Structures are given as C-alpha cells and as structure tokens.
N, C-alpha and C positions, 0 to 999 in steps of 0.2 A: 196192454202189450208187455210181453215176458221176453227178457233176454234169454237166449238160448246159443249153443255152440254145436256146430256140425262138422263132423270129419268127413273128408272127401278122397277118395283113392281109385286109382285106375291101373291094371297092368297089361290091358288087351288093345291092340289098334294104337290109335293117335292118344298116347295116354295123357299129355297136357292138353289137347283139346277136349278129351272127354271131361276132364276136371273143369275145365272153363266152361264147358256148356252145364255141367251140374251145377255150378254156381249160378249161372243164368237161369236156369230151370227153378232153383230155389227161390231167387229174387223175384220170379213171377208168381209165386204162390200167393193166395189170397192173405190180405192182412198180415204181410211178411215183408221185411226190409232189412237187406244185408246191410251191417253197419261196419264190418271189418273183415279183411281177407288177408290171410298170411301168404308167405312167399310159397312158392313150390318147393318140394322135397323129392329127392330121388333116394329111394329107401329099399332095402332088401326085404323080401317076403317074410312075413310072420306066420307061425304055425305049420305052414306046407312050404319047405325052403326050395323045392325042385320046380321053380317057375320063375317068369321074369320079375325084374324090379319093378316096383310101384312108383308112381307119382302120386304124392300126398299133398293134402291142403286142409286147412281148418278155417272156418268162417264164423262169424258172430251174426247173429240175427236177431231183431226184435219182431216177435210174432204174436198174433192174436190167436193162434191155432192153439189148443190144447194138445198135451203130449201125445195121445194116441192118434189124434187126428193129423197132427204134423209127422208122425210115423207113416201113416197110411198115405199121405202125400209124398213122402220120400221114396217108399217102395213102388209107388205108381211113377215115379220120374226114373227109377232104375230099370223098371219094366220097359217104359218107354225109350229108353237108350239102348236097349238092348241086353240086358242082364238077365240071365237065364239061372235057374236053380242049379246049382252043382255041387260039388264037394266042397265041404268046410274049410274056409280059408283058401280056397282055390282061385285060379284067374277069374278075373271080372273087368267087364267094361267099365263099370262103375260101382262103387260101394259107397253107401251114404249112411252115416250113424249119427244119431243124436248123443252127443257126448255129455251134455251139461243142460239143464233146463231150469232156471230160475231158482236154483240152489236147492231144488226138490230132491229127495230119494225116492224113488219108484222102483217097486218090485213085482212086475207082473211077468206071466210066462213069455208074453211077446215083447215085453220091454224093461229094461233095466237102466236107470238113471241114478247117479252117473253110470256111464257106459262100465261093464264089469272089467274090461280090460285096460281102461284108460290109464291106470297107475304102472302099467307093465310095458305100454307100447310107446318107445321113444318118437315114431312116426305120428303119433298125434300128441304126445306132450311137448316137443319141440316147437311145432307151428302153433299149438294153443298157447304156449308162454309167449310167443311171439306176438299173438294177438292180446293176451291179458295176462301178465306174469302174475297179477294179483288176484286172479279168480279163486276164490275160497271153494274147497271142495266139501261137501257137506258131511261126510262121514265122519272126518276129524278136525276139521277147520284149517288144515293145511291148504297154503296156496300151491297152484300149479308150478311156480318157481321153485319152491321148497321140496315138493315131489320129485321134479325133474331133477333137481341138485342130487337126491338121494339115489335116484335111478341111475343117472350117470357116474357116481361113486361106484357102483356095482358093476357096470359094463362099459365095454368101449361101444361108441357110435359108429356106424357105418353110413349114418344118415348124410346127405349131402345137399346142401342149399343150392337150389338150381338158379342161375344167373338168367 
C-alpha cells in the first residue's frame, strides 16, 4: 500500500454534496482506504476568476493502485459524477487531483506528481497542511507546513474554513 493525497473541488450544483460524494467514490476504489479527511474550505476560483467559489477538501489514502491506475479511476469518477471537458480552470461538478503519491516525483504528459501547482494553491496547501503538516515534498525536502508559511507570507488568503 502507498500513501497518497488527493485534492477534491466543486463549484457547480450542491458543492458540499459533490465533494462528499467524491470522497465516498474514492473510498470505494479497489485496494484503497481513506485514512484522513480535511475540513471543507470555501475558496475563490483560481486561474479563471469569473465563476462561483469552490468547496475544496484534501484526503489521504492508502492505495494499492499504481499512480496511472489511480489517475484513471479518478477520471472515471469525475465522468460518473457529470464532469465534462470544458475550458481550463473553468466550472466543474467535481475535480479530483493526485497531489502527492508515496514521495515520488512523476513527470509524464498525463500526470505530474507532486501536482505542478501544489506550491501555489492555498486551497490545496491549507487543507493538506491540516491533514499532514509534516508531509515532505520530494522536490526540495520542505514540509507542507513550511511551504504554506512561505505562500502565506506572500499573499492574503480569502479561503474560509466551513463549519
């Protein structure tokens, strides 16, 4: 089994329900067990700003699935939940991203691990830090807590923890 972290986000329809369903769908994957779940966070859009706010969450899993197999399962969940290809960073019913997988660095056309924008996105860093602040990023050995502190020094956060 390999430890992995997955980011979930939704800004279409019942966003909280969509994210919760995404967690349940991931928990039902073969050889996969959800081991930690962050709080829900209400976050402004990133990349394409003229759209509704997102609800985001990060989960930790232990999985026997290899990275590309896990990616394929996540894409199938997105399709099952109604996600359609659209404009980059546009609205979506559900978005599922592998953020980190077993401390590996993977650079394939269809999959980059750690996620290429992980160090820039507070909507990922804040819930990831909640789940595992001491998680070490393989590029430079920094922890998520250290990366988050650096990003917060640079910018104001509009991310709100949901009750």
